[in-house]
C-alpha positions as CSV (number, residue, x, y, z in Angstrom):
1,M,0.0,0.0,0.0
2,N,2.8,2.4,0.9
3,S,4.5,1.6,-2.4
4,I,1.3,2.5,-4.3
5,K,1.0,5.8,-2.4
6,T,4.7,6.6,-3.1
7,F,4.2,5.9,-6.8
8,I,1.1,8.2,-7.0
9,I,3.0,11.0,-5.2
10,L,6.0,10.6,-7.5
11,L,3.7,10.5,-10.6
12,F,1.9,13.8,-9.7
13,S,5.1,15.4,-8.7
14,S,6.6,14.6,-12.1
15,I,3.5,16.0,-13.8
16,S,3.7,19.2,-11.7
17,I,7.4,19.6,-12.6
18,S,6.6,19.1,-16.3
19,L,3.9,21.7,-16.2
20,A,6.0,24.2,-14.3
21,Q,8.7,23.9,-17.0
22,E,6.2,24.9,-19.7
23,K,6.4,28.6,-20.3
24,V,6.3,31.2,-23.0
25,L,9.0,33.8,-23.4
26,F,7.4,37.1,-24.4
27,F,9.2,39.7,-26.5
28,Q,8.2,43.3,-27.1
29,T,8.7,44.9,-30.5
30,D,10.6,48.2,-30.7
31,W,8.6,49.1,-33.9
32,G,7.6,52.7,-33.4
33,N,9.6,53.1,-30.2
34,Q,10.8,56.6,-29.5
35,L,12.7,55.9,-26.3
36,N,16.5,55.3,-26.1
37,Y,17.4,51.6,-25.6
38,D,18.0,52.0,-21.9
39,A,14.6,53.5,-21.2
40,F,12.8,51.2,-23.6
41,C,14.4,48.1,-22.1
42,E,13.5,49.3,-18.6
43,R,9.8,49.7,-19.7
44,V,9.9,46.3,-21.3
45,K,11.2,44.6,-18.2
46,D,8.8,46.4,-15.9
47,A,5.8,45.2,-18.1
48,G,6.8,41.6,-17.6
49,Y,8.5,40.8,-20.9
50,D,11.5,38.5,-21.3
51,G,13.2,40.3,-24.1
52,I,12.9,42.5,-27.2
53,E,12.8,41.9,-31.0
54,V,14.6,44.5,-33.0
55,W,16.4,45.2,-36.2
56,R,20.2,45.5,-35.7
57,P,21.2,49.1,-35.5
58,S,23.5,50.3,-38.3
59,K,25.5,52.8,-36.2
60,R,28.2,51.5,-33.9
61,E,27.2,53.7,-31.0
62,S,23.6,52.4,-31.2
63,Q,24.9,48.9,-31.2
64,T,26.8,49.5,-28.1
65,S,23.8,51.1,-26.4
66,L,21.6,48.1,-27.3
67,K,24.1,45.6,-25.9
68,E,24.5,47.6,-22.7
69,A,20.7,48.0,-22.3
70,I,19.8,44.3,-22.7
71,A,22.6,43.3,-20.3
72,K,21.6,45.9,-17.7
73,H,17.9,44.9,-17.7
74,G,18.5,41.2,-18.1
75,L,16.6,40.8,-21.4
76,K,16.9,38.3,-24.2
77,L,17.4,39.4,-27.8
78,I,15.7,38.4,-31.1
79,F,16.9,40.1,-34.2
80,L,14.9,40.8,-37.3
81,H,16.5,40.5,-40.7
82,G,15.2,40.8,-44.3
83,T,15.7,40.6,-48.0
84,N,16.4,44.0,-49.6
85,K,13.9,43.9,-52.5
86,G,15.3,47.1,-54.0
87,L,18.5,45.4,-55.1
88,P,19.0,43.1,-58.1
89,F,18.6,39.5,-57.1
90,K,22.3,38.5,-56.9
91,E,23.3,41.6,-55.0
92,S,20.3,41.2,-52.7
93,L,21.2,37.6,-51.9
94,E,24.8,38.6,-51.0
95,D,23.6,41.4,-48.9
96,Y,21.2,39.0,-47.1
97,K,23.9,36.5,-46.4
98,N,26.5,39.1,-45.2
99,N,24.2,40.9,-42.9
100,L,22.7,37.7,-41.5
101,E,26.2,36.5,-40.6
102,E,26.9,39.7,-38.8
103,I,23.6,39.4,-36.9
104,L,24.4,35.8,-35.9
105,K,27.7,36.9,-34.4
106,W,25.7,38.7,-31.7
107,N,24.4,35.3,-30.5
108,P,20.7,36.2,-30.4
109,I,18.4,33.5,-29.2
110,L,16.9,33.4,-32.8
111,V,16.6,35.5,-36.0
112,N,13.3,36.2,-37.6
113,C,13.6,36.9,-41.3
114,H,11.4,38.8,-43.9
115,T,12.6,36.5,-46.6
116,G,12.4,36.8,-50.4
117,S,9.7,38.5,-52.4
118,D,6.4,37.7,-53.9
119,F,7.9,38.9,-57.2
120,Y,10.8,36.4,-57.1
121,T,10.7,33.0,-58.7
122,Y,10.6,29.9,-56.6
123,E,14.2,29.3,-57.3
124,E,15.2,32.8,-56.3
125,N,13.3,32.6,-53.0
126,H,14.7,29.1,-52.4
127,A,18.2,30.6,-52.6
128,F,17.5,32.9,-49.6
129,I,16.0,30.0,-47.6
130,E,19.0,27.8,-48.3
131,A,21.4,30.6,-47.4
132,A,19.6,31.1,-44.1
133,N,19.6,27.4,-43.3
134,S,23.3,27.1,-44.0
135,L,24.2,30.0,-41.7
136,S,21.8,28.8,-39.0
137,T,23.6,25.5,-39.0
138,K,27.0,27.1,-38.9
139,Y,26.2,29.3,-35.9
140,N,23.8,26.8,-34.3
141,I,21.2,29.6,-33.9
142,P,17.6,29.2,-35.2
143,V,16.6,31.3,-38.2
144,Y,12.9,31.4,-38.9
145,H,11.1,32.9,-41.9
146,E,8.1,35.1,-41.1
147,T,4.8,34.7,-43.0
148,H,4.4,38.2,-44.4
149,R,2.8,40.0,-47.3
150,G,5.3,40.9,-50.0
151,R,7.5,37.9,-49.2
152,F,7.6,34.3,-50.4
153,S,5.2,33.5,-47.7
154,Y,2.5,36.1,-48.6
155,S,-0.3,33.5,-48.8
156,L,-1.3,30.3,-47.1
157,P,-1.4,28.0,-50.2
158,E,1.9,29.5,-51.5
159,T,3.6,28.9,-48.1
160,N,2.5,25.3,-48.2
161,K,4.2,24.8,-51.5
162,Y,7.5,26.0,-50.0
163,L,7.0,23.8,-46.9
164,T,6.4,20.7,-49.1
165,Q,9.6,21.3,-51.1
166,N,11.8,22.6,-48.2
167,P,11.8,20.1,-45.3
168,E,14.2,22.3,-43.2
169,L,12.0,25.4,-43.6
170,K,10.9,26.8,-40.2
171,L,8.4,29.6,-39.8
172,T,7.6,32.6,-37.7
173,L,3.8,32.8,-38.0
174,D,2.2,36.2,-38.3
175,V,-1.2,34.9,-39.3
176,S,-2.7,38.4,-39.3
177,H,-1.3,38.9,-42.8
178,W,-3.1,36.0,-44.2
179,M,-6.5,37.2,-42.7
180,V,-6.4,40.2,-45.0
181,V,-4.8,38.5,-47.9
182,H,-7.5,35.8,-48.0
183,E,-10.2,38.2,-46.7
184,S,-11.3,35.8,-44.0
185,L,-10.5,34.4,-40.6
186,L,-9.4,31.2,-42.5
187,Q,-12.5,29.3,-41.6
188,G,-12.5,25.8,-43.1
189,K,-8.8,26.0,-44.0
190,E,-7.6,23.7,-41.2
191,N,-6.1,21.2,-43.8
192,L,-3.8,24.0,-45.1
193,L,-3.1,25.4,-41.6
194,A,-2.0,22.0,-40.2
195,P,1.4,22.0,-42.0
196,V,2.0,25.6,-41.1
197,I,1.2,24.9,-37.4
198,D,3.6,21.9,-37.5
199,R,6.5,24.0,-38.9
200,T,6.0,27.2,-36.8
201,H,8.6,27.9,-34.2
202,H,8.0,31.5,-33.2
203,I,4.8,33.7,-33.2
204,H,4.2,37.3,-33.9
205,A,1.0,38.1,-32.0
206,R,-1.2,40.6,-33.7
207,I,-4.9,40.5,-34.5
208,G,-5.8,40.8,-38.2
209,H,-9.2,40.7,-39.8
210,A,-10.7,40.3,-43.3
211,Q,-10.0,43.9,-44.3
212,G,-6.7,44.6,-42.6
213,P,-3.7,43.2,-40.8
214,Q,-4.4,45.0,-37.5
215,V,-7.6,45.7,-35.7
216,N,-8.0,49.1,-34.2
217,D,-8.3,47.8,-30.6
218,P,-7.9,44.1,-29.7
219,T,-10.0,44.7,-26.5
220,A,-13.1,45.9,-28.4
221,P,-16.0,43.4,-28.4
222,E,-16.5,43.6,-32.2
223,W,-13.1,41.8,-32.6
224,T,-13.8,39.0,-30.2
225,N,-14.2,36.4,-33.1
226,A,-10.9,37.5,-34.6
227,L,-9.2,37.4,-31.3
228,E,-10.4,33.9,-30.5
229,K,-9.5,32.6,-33.9
230,H,-5.9,33.8,-33.5
231,L,-5.7,32.4,-30.0
232,D,-6.9,29.0,-31.2
233,I,-4.1,28.9,-33.7
234,W,-1.5,30.2,-31.3
235,E,-2.5,27.7,-28.6
236,A,-2.1,24.8,-31.0
237,I,1.3,26.0,-32.0
238,I,2.6,26.7,-28.5
239,K,1.5,23.4,-27.1
240,K,3.2,21.6,-30.0
241,G,6.2,23.8,-29.6
242,W,6.6,23.0,-25.9
243,K,7.2,19.3,-26.9
244,E,9.9,20.4,-29.4
245,H,11.6,23.1,-27.4
246,K,11.9,21.5,-24.0
247,G,8.8,23.3,-22.6
248,I,9.8,26.8,-23.9
249,F,8.2,28.8,-26.7
250,T,8.7,32.4,-27.9
251,V,6.1,35.0,-28.8
252,T,6.6,38.6,-29.9
253,T,3.7,40.9,-29.4
254,E,3.6,43.0,-32.5
255,F,0.9,45.6,-32.7
256,G,2.3,48.4,-34.8
257,P,2.2,52.2,-34.5
258,A,0.3,54.7,-36.7
259,D,-0.2,54.4,-39.6
260,Y,-0.2,50.6,-39.3
261,M,-2.4,51.3,-36.3
262,P,-5.7,52.7,-37.8
263,T,-5.9,56.5,-37.2
264,L,-8.4,59.4,-37.2
265,P,-8.5,61.4,-40.4
266,Y,-6.6,64.8,-40.5
267,T,-5.0,64.4,-37.1
268,R,-3.6,60.9,-37.7
269,L,-4.2,60.2,-34.0
270,P,-4.1,56.4,-33.4
271,L,-7.4,54.8,-32.4
272,S,-5.8,52.9,-29.5
273,D,-2.6,52.7,-27.5
274,Q,0.1,50.5,-29.2
275,W,1.8,49.6,-25.9
276,K,-1.4,48.7,-24.2
277,A,-2.5,46.6,-27.2
278,N,0.8,44.6,-27.0
279,V,0.6,44.1,-23.3
280,F,-3.0,42.9,-23.7
281,M,-1.8,40.3,-26.3
282,M,0.7,39.0,-23.8
283,E,-1.9,38.7,-21.0
284,A,-4.5,37.2,-23.4
285,I,-2.1,34.4,-24.3
286,K,-1.2,33.8,-20.7
287,E,-4.9,33.6,-19.8
288,R,-5.6,31.2,-22.7
289,L,-2.8,28.9,-21.6
290,K,-3.3,29.6,-17.9
291,L,0.3,30.5,-17.5
292,S,1.5,31.7,-14.1
293,Q,1.5,35.5,-13.8
């Protein structure tokens, strides 16, 4: 009898430990930020975030300020990177590789890429994906490719073509882009979403709708259906990701500033507060997953 009780206690203890290890690391975007890195990172830390997602600064003094700020405030770093679509293909590919290698030398926890172009051929986009995969392996740092309008991943069916032909392709899912591209909340597209969910390793959390990539206020009741649809997709991805990433998954809250944020005419005043919208996204995901606060 005592041995049975001991087994039950150990079983429930192991379950509790497993659940305690499952967490989401939340990152705040610096998109639209007007603060210096120190003040921004302090605000990010105070709001309960684990890190920031930023483009690498071009100026050396800004790079130094960024390094000092994340170290001072104990934050993790995700870098954004992208294909320069304004250059001829070969020049753009070399630029992409050179800058990605410089970024990887910073040792971020991952790099999120705006990769390729919707005007490139499959072969041209594939070259960017292969270059990223090669450098990711060289530095042992994940490089994920964001689903984004204007890139190879501009639509759900097009992205599935790349997933089928590129077994090493890993995604950052910003599903808000596809809501507007396909003018729907993707109802009935579960068969196409399944491979995307399976290959997503990072999330950009923003609420889109059938007529735009960002609702004016995610707390407004008229957007409840859109919010719940996004949360359904994110929950499936995170729970799958916990199994693949030792109980840890990363999410960047990414509501953008005006004019990405809808604004009033003439004054261009945003219809809601970008910072509050992003913090709301973090809390909504925590609530959905019942994560400890």
